[in-house]
C-alpha positions in Angstrom: 0.0 0.0 0.0 2.7 2.4 1.0 4.7 1.5 -2.1 1.8 2.2 -4.4 1.2 5.6 -3.0 4.9 6.4 -3.3 5.2 5.3 -6.9 2.0 7.2 -7.8 3.1 10.3 -6.1 6.6 10.1 -7.6 5.2 9.5 -11.1 2.8 12.5 -10.7 5.6 14.6 -9.5 7.9 13.7 -12.4 5.1 14.3 -14.9 4.4 17.7 -13.4 8.2 18.5 -13.5 8.3 17.6 -17.2 5.2 19.6 -18.0 6.5 22.6 -16.2 9.9 22.6 -18.0 8.1 22.2 -21.3 5.8 25.2 -20.5 8.8 27.2 -19.3 10.6 26.6 -22.6 7.5 27.6 -24.7 7.1 30.8 -22.7 10.8 31.6 -23.2 10.4 31.2 -27.0 7.3 33.4 -26.9 9.1 36.1 -24.9 11.9 36.2 -27.4 9.4 36.6 -30.3 7.6 39.4 -28.4 10.9 41.1 -27.8 12.0 40.9 -31.5 8.5 42.1 -32.5 8.8 45.0 -30.1 12.1 46.1 -31.6 10.6 45.9 -35.1 7.6 48.0 -34.0 10.0 50.6 -32.5 11.9 50.7 -35.7 8.7 51.2 -37.7 7.5 54.0 -35.4 10.8 55.7 -35.8 10.5 55.4 -39.6 7.0 56.8 -39.5 8.1 59.8 -37.4 10.9 60.5 -39.7 8.5 60.2 -42.7 6.0 62.6 -41.1 8.8 65.1 -40.3 10.0 64.9 -44.0 6.4 65.3 -45.2 5.8 68.4 -43.0 9.1 69.9 -44.0 8.6 69.3 -47.8 5.0 70.5 -47.8 5.6 73.7 -45.9 4.7 76.7 -47.9 8.2 78.2 -47.6 9.8 75.0 -48.9 7.3 74.8 -51.8 8.0 78.4 -52.7 11.8 77.7 -52.7 11.4 74.7 -55.0 9.2 76.7 -57.4 11.9 79.3 -57.5 14.4 76.8 -58.4 12.5 75.2 -61.2 10.9 78.4 -62.3 7.2 79.2 -62.4 7.1 78.5 -66.2 8.0 74.9 -65.6 5.5 74.4 -62.8 2.3 72.6 -63.8 -0.3 71.6 -61.3 -1.5 68.1 -61.2 -4.7 67.5 -63.1 -7.7 66.3 -61.1 -7.8 63.2 -63.3 -4.4 62.2 -62.1 -5.4 62.2 -58.4 -6.7 58.8 -57.2 -9.0 58.6 -54.2 -8.6 54.9 -53.9 -5.8 52.5 -54.7 -8.2 50.4 -56.7 -8.7 53.2 -59.2 -5.0 53.4 -59.7 -4.7 49.6 -60.3 -7.6 49.7 -62.8 -5.8 52.4 -64.9 -2.5 50.6 -64.6 -4.0 47.3 -65.7 -5.5 49.0 -68.7 -2.2 50.5 -69.8 -0.4 47.2 -69.3 -3.0 45.4 -71.4 -2.6 48.0 -74.1 1.1 47.6 -74.0 0.8 43.9 -74.4 -1.6 44.3 -77.3 0.9 46.7 -79.0 3.7 44.2 -78.4 1.7 41.4 -80.0 0.9 43.5 -83.0 4.6 44.4 -83.5 5.5 40.7 -83.3 2.9 39.7 -85.9 4.3 42.3 -88.4 
């Protein structure tokens, strides 16, 4: 009777010990992944902040005026409203149309 209880309790203890070490290893791997993802997130945030700063600098009225003076007002042409895309899908549609036309032209040239 005593031996059965001892064997059962020892077996349960060893099983829990193995399960605990497996869980600990998995959490260590997860923590490493979280740490690497956090560093990537920080790098992306830094890039976003730099891009925003560049955008604010380049779109400031004084900077635009400097660039216009460099290229001259005669060479300045505003963007046509038809060239402004409100959604990326509109851009893809037009791009697909132009690539299809280029492919058709290439086929015609090959036939000649």
